[in-house]
N, C-alpha and C positions, 0 to 999 in steps of 0.2 A: 318120446312122444310129444313132450312139450315143445321141443324144437320144431317138430313136424307141424304142430298147430300154428306156431308163429310163421313158419315158412308159407303155409297155405294162406293164412290171412294176409301176409305181405303180398303174395302173388295176386290174390283177388283185388286187393287195394290198388296195386300197380296197374293191373289190367283195366280196372274201372277208370283210373286216371288217364291212361293212354287212349282209351276210347274217346274221351272228350278232347284231349289234346289233338288227336288225329283228326277229329271232326273240325276243330277250329283251324288247324293247319290246312285242312282240305279247302276251306274258303279261300286261302291264299294261293293254293295251287290253281284253283279255277279262276280266280279273280282277274289275272291279266288277259285271259282268253274270253271269259263269259261275263265279267263284271261281278258285282256282289248284290244283284237284285234279289227280290223275293223268289224268283224262279230258281236261282242258284241255291239258295238256302233250302227251298222246298225239296229239290232233288237230293241235296247233300244229306239233310236230316232224314228224309224218307227212306233213302237207300241204306243208310247206316242203321236205322232202326229195323228195317227189314232184314238186314244181315245179322244183327244181334238176335232177332227172334228166331231165325233159322239156326243160328249157332246154339241158342238155348235148347232147341229141340234136338239137334244132333248131339250136343253134349250129354243130354240125358240118356239118349239111346246108347251112345258109346260107353258111358259110365256104367250102365246097367250090365254090360257084358263083362267089363273088367276095368277097375279104376285104380291106378297106381301112381306114385310120384314120378316114376320113369315115364309113364304115359303122359302125365301132365307136362313134364319137361319137354316132350316132343311137341305138344300142342303150342307151348309158349315159344319154342324155337321156330315152329312154322310161322307164327305171327311175326317174329323178327325177320324171317326170310321174306315174307310178303311185304312188310313195310320197306325193306331194303330194295325189293323189286320195284315197288311204287316209286321210290326215290329215283331209280335209274330210268324208268320208262315214262314218267309223267309228262314231261314236256314234248318229246317226240310223238307220244301217243295222242295227246290232245291236238297237236298240229296236224297229224295225219287224219284224225277224225273230222277236223274242220275242213280239210281239203276234200274229203269224200262226201261229207254231208253238208248241204247248203243251208239246211234248217238249223238255226242256232239251238233250239230246244232239243232236237235229235242228237246233235253232237254233245250237248251238255249232259243229257241223260245217259248216253253210252259211255262218256268219259267217267261219269260218277259211278256207274255200274262196274266198269273194269278196274277203276282205281281204288274204290272204297268198299265194295261188297266182299271180296275175299278176306280182307283184313278184319272186317266187322264179323264175319262168320267165325273166323278162328278165335277172335277174342270173346265172342259170345259163348263158345264152347266151355270156356274156363270155369265160370261160376258153378254150373250144375255138375261138372266133372269134379271140382274141388269139394263140393258139398257131399258127393258120394264117398270120396275118400275119408271125409271127416265124420260121417255118420257112423255111430257105433250101435245104436238101437233106435227103434221107432218111438221110444218113450220121449225122447227129446229132439226128434227130427225137426219139428216145427221151429223150435228155438235155434237149432243149428243152422238150418237153411235161412231163417230170418236174419241171424247175425251175419252170415256171409253176404247176403244181399245188401244189408245195411253197410257193411264194410266196402262193398263194391260201389254203392252210391256215394259214400263218403269220399272214396277215391275219385269218383267222377266230379264231385264238387271241388275237391282240391285241384284236380287237373284243369277244370274250367278257369278258376281264378288264377292259378299259377301260369297257365299258357297265355291268358288274355292280358294279364298285368305285367308279366315278366318274360316268359320264355320266348314268345313270338317276336316281340320287339328286340329282345336281347340277342337271339341266335338266328332269326330268320327261318325261312321254310326248310331249306335243304339241310342245314346243320341240325335243326330240331328233329328231322326225320332220322338222321344218323344217331342222335341221342336216344330216340325211342328204340331204334334197332339195337343199340348197345345195351340199353336197360333191360330189354326183354332177353337178349342173349345171356347177360349175366344172371338174370333170374333163372333161366334154363339151366345154366351151369350149377347153380345152388341146388336146384331140385334134383339134378341127375347125378351129382357127385362125380365119380370117376368112371361112370358106366358108359359114357357115350363120347369117346375120344374123337372119333371121326367127325361127329356132328360139331364138336367144339372147333375142330380145324376148319370145317366148312363155314361155321359162323364167323371165325376170325377172317377168313377170306372175303366173306360177304361184307363185313364191316370195313375192311380195307378197300374193297371196291367202291363202297359208298363214300368213304372219305376221299378217294381219288376222284369220284364223280363231282363232289362238291368243290374240292380244291382245284383239281385239274381243269375241269370244264368251266368252273366259275372264273378262274383267273384268265383262261383263254378267252372267254367271252368278253371280260372287261378290258383286257389289254388289246385285243385285236379288233373287236367290233365296237368298243366304247360303251358296252352295256353296263349300267349300274343297276343292281337289283337289291332293293332295300325293303324290309318289312318294318312298318311303323306301328304304333298303337292302333291306328285306324285303317291303314291301307297297305297294299303292296304296290311299290313304286318302281317303275323301270325308267331309266334315263339313257338315251342313246343318241348317236349322231348319224345323220344320213345326208346324202346329196339330193336336194330338191330337183326333180326332173324338169320343172318348168324354168326355174331361174338358174339352175346349175350351181347354186350356192349351198354351202354346208349349213345344216340346220340341226339344232339340239332340241330334242322333244322330251317332255315328261309325260309318261303314261301312268295313270293311276287307276287301278282296277279295271283295266281294259280301255278306259276313256283317254283320248288324247287331250290332255289338260292345258299344256303350255308348250310353246315353241319359240325359239329365238334364232336369228342368224348369228353364226360364229364370226362373221367378218364385218359386222356393223350393228348399230343400235336401232335400226328401223324395225317396225313390227312385222313379224313373219306371217301371222295369221290375218287374213283380210278382214274378218269380222271385227277384230279388236279395234280397227281404225274407226268403225262406226260409233264407238263410244264418244268420239269427238263431236257427235251431233249435239251433245250437251252444250257446246259453244254456240249453237244456233238457237236452241230453245230456251236457254237461260245463260246468256252471254256474260253475265256479271257474277257467275257462281264463284264462291270462295271455299266452301266446305263440302267435301264429297265423301261418299261411303262406297266401298266395293265389297260385295259378298262373294267370296271365292278368291283365293290367292294363287295357289299352285306355284307356278314359276314366276309369278308377279310380272308378267310381260307388260300388261297395260299400266299398272302402277308405276313402273320404271319410266315408261314413255310419258305418262302424265306429269311426273315430277320434272322431267326435262322440258316439257312444253309449257306448263302453266306454273310459272315461278312464283306467283302470288296466291296460289291456292293450296289447300291441304287435302290429303286423302287418308281416310281410315280404311284399313283392310281387315275383314273378318275371315280368318282361315282356321278351320277346326283343328288342323293337324300341325302342331308345332314342329314336328320333324320334317314335314314338307317345307316349312319355312327355312329350316336349317339347310335342306338340300338346295333350295333356291339361292341361298347365300353362297353355298359352295360351288354350285354348277351353273347358276343363271345370273350371276353378277348383281344380285340384290345387295344393296348397301344401306347402312343406317342413314336416315335423313330426318331432320327435325320436323319436316312437313308430312312425314309418314308415320302413322301409328298402326300397330298390328295387334289385333285381338285374337287370341286362340280360343275360340268357342264356337258353338253352333250359331249360324246366322239368325235363326228364328229366336233363339234365346237372347242374342245380343239386342235384337230389335224390341223384344219384350221389355228389356231392362234399361235400355239407354235413355238418358235424359237429353241427349244431343239433338240438334236440329240440323238438317242437311239441305243443300241446294240440289244435289244430284245423288241418286243411288244407282250404281252399276251392278248388274247381276251376271255372274259367270260361274255359278256353283253347280257342279255335276257330281252325282254320287256314283252311278254305275253306267258306264257307256254313255249313252245320250240322255240318261234320265236325270232330271233335276230332283234333288231331295224333296219328297212330297210336302214336307212341313213348310217349305218356302213357296209353294205354289198355290196355297188355299186362299180363300177370301179373307180369312182371319189374318193370314200373314201379309196379304196385300193391303189390308186395312192398316196394319202396323206401319208399312212403308208410307202410306198416305199420311199417317199421323206424325211421323218423324221428319217429313219434308216441310220446308218453308213454303210460303204461299205460291211462289213461282217455281216450285220444285219439279224435277223431272226424274223418271225412272227409265233406265235403258237396260233391257234384259236380253241375253243371248238365248235363243231357243233353236234346237235342231229338229227340223220337221219339214213336211211339205205343206203347201197351202190348202190342198184338198185331199180327199180320199182317206183310206185307212191310216196312212202314215202322217196324216195331218190332224188326227183326233186330239192329241195333246195340245197342239197349237190352238185349235178351236176352243178347247176347254179353257185354256189359260187366257186366251183373248176375251172370252165371255166373262171370265172371273175378273179380269182387270176392268172390263167395261162396267161391271157391277159396282165398282168403287171409284174409278177415275172418270172425269167428264170427257177426256179425250184420250184415245188409244190409237196408235198407228203402227203399221208393220213395214219393215224395210228388208226384203229378201236380198241377200248379199251376192250370191253367184249369178242368178238369172231371175230378174223380176217378172218375166213373162211366163215362166214355166211353172204351172200350178202344181204339177205332180213331182217335181224334183225335190228330193230331200236335201236341204241345205241349211246354212245358218240364216236365221231370220231374226232381225233385231226388233223387239217390241219396245215402243216408246210410249210411255204414259205421262200425261201432263196434269198436274194438279190444278192449274189455272184454266179457266174457261176462255181465256183470250185466244182469238184465232191467229194462226201463224201463216206466214208466207212460206211456201216450200221451194223458194229460190234463195240463193246466197251469192254474195259477191266473192266469197272465199271459194276458189275453184275446187278444192278438195271436198268441202262440205257440199257443194252444189252437185258433185258426182253422186254422193250418197243420197241426197235428197231426191234425185231423179229416180231412185229405185223404190220410191214410195209405192206401196201396193194400193191401187185405187179400185180394185174389184171388190165384190162382195165376199164376206166370210160367213159361211153357213152357220146359222144359229141352231145346230142340231145336237150339241153336246152339253150336258148339265155343267154348271159351274162347279169348281172344286172347293170343297170345304174340309175342315178338320175331320168331319164325320165320314165324308165320302170323297176319296182322292185316289182313284185307280191309276196313278201316274205311271207306275212301272208297266202296267198292262198296256197303256197307250204307247209308251215309248218302246216297249218290247217289239212292236211292229216295225220299228226302224232297224232292228238288228239284222245285219247281213254278215255272215261269217264265211 
């Protein structure tokens, strides 16, 4: 009986841990397709909590009829099967739902329901079922149930810290799902003893299928399509090569949580993304700059170009994810340079603490899809940028939006916020300066000086960029962004097209 007690407690602890590991891994499953916005976390957490609640209810009903170790073994085994199925179907399922449903939120919710609800229900059944097995009398029922739920919660805490700090960055999404499948399968073996030989054989086949999916499909993807799939402490990163239909040249792209963060040509060092060339407008507005800061590194496309173009200037890059920097060194030709300093921390925290003064600040940080991390967009953050600039300082920020309409709400909010701090703010649409409704890269330029500038240049490249100056009105219909009120993901969510 003492062995049974420990087996039950181990099972409840393990299932509590796996619930949280599965939830955190879920964010990495959805990230490459839907990003990691508040909408993703809302769907993920809400559906898993709903599944657990339904599981608790079903577990109680099933246990009242008959609760045995053999029955609990079957429930644990079912959870292992469902996680194995999730591993096998997750990518094709999400792609298919994206094809069928043009609404990003519809595809997100359906993907979350199909991938996470069944597993959540089956794991939710475990605690009330185990409690029924353990209960011997009503005299200590409250203590018994309370202890089991405390053990389950302790497992959830352990799973949260273990997955966030070790398991996800160590093993990645697919291998971790295999580990969860194996762990539950072994737990099912321990509970069942020798009673369920057929199920053991099925479990073994399932694990082998999962391992084949990870090893076989993974290596096929990497070798034949050039796809690199990496989980870091912060992000899920995809790196792949493709042929650009316009130029016919091969391009390497870094995709972070769905957002296309960096690209480079494989046959040359010129910039692959047109918008990055607009950072050279710093040469027009502050031609004698020496010290610059870039918030957002990813593949370090512009910093590499900067170092080759401006031999007497330095650039500090703030990139929150050190593993992304490692990937840039491995796959994007990033090299050590005495004029390049890299800081691995949040851009807002860097600006809060730095004692440095800069001539130019470049902004190219994106969190999920087209969404800029909200803490970089607020008046308080922009005030920090103003303070760390020298008197002739310039800020150049990349924004993805339209100039008008629903898809321009974030641009208008950010424009108004910059205008509340800087005396001069200008917009340069990159793709089409005449199309107010086109979603495109729009470069926002903010000048600390009140000196008036000529928007013509003797440099032909800069003159082309300057001619894209937006001279129309920008509607003043959106409140400025503050640390207290910054619905950035709501505004940028209107840009999502799946």
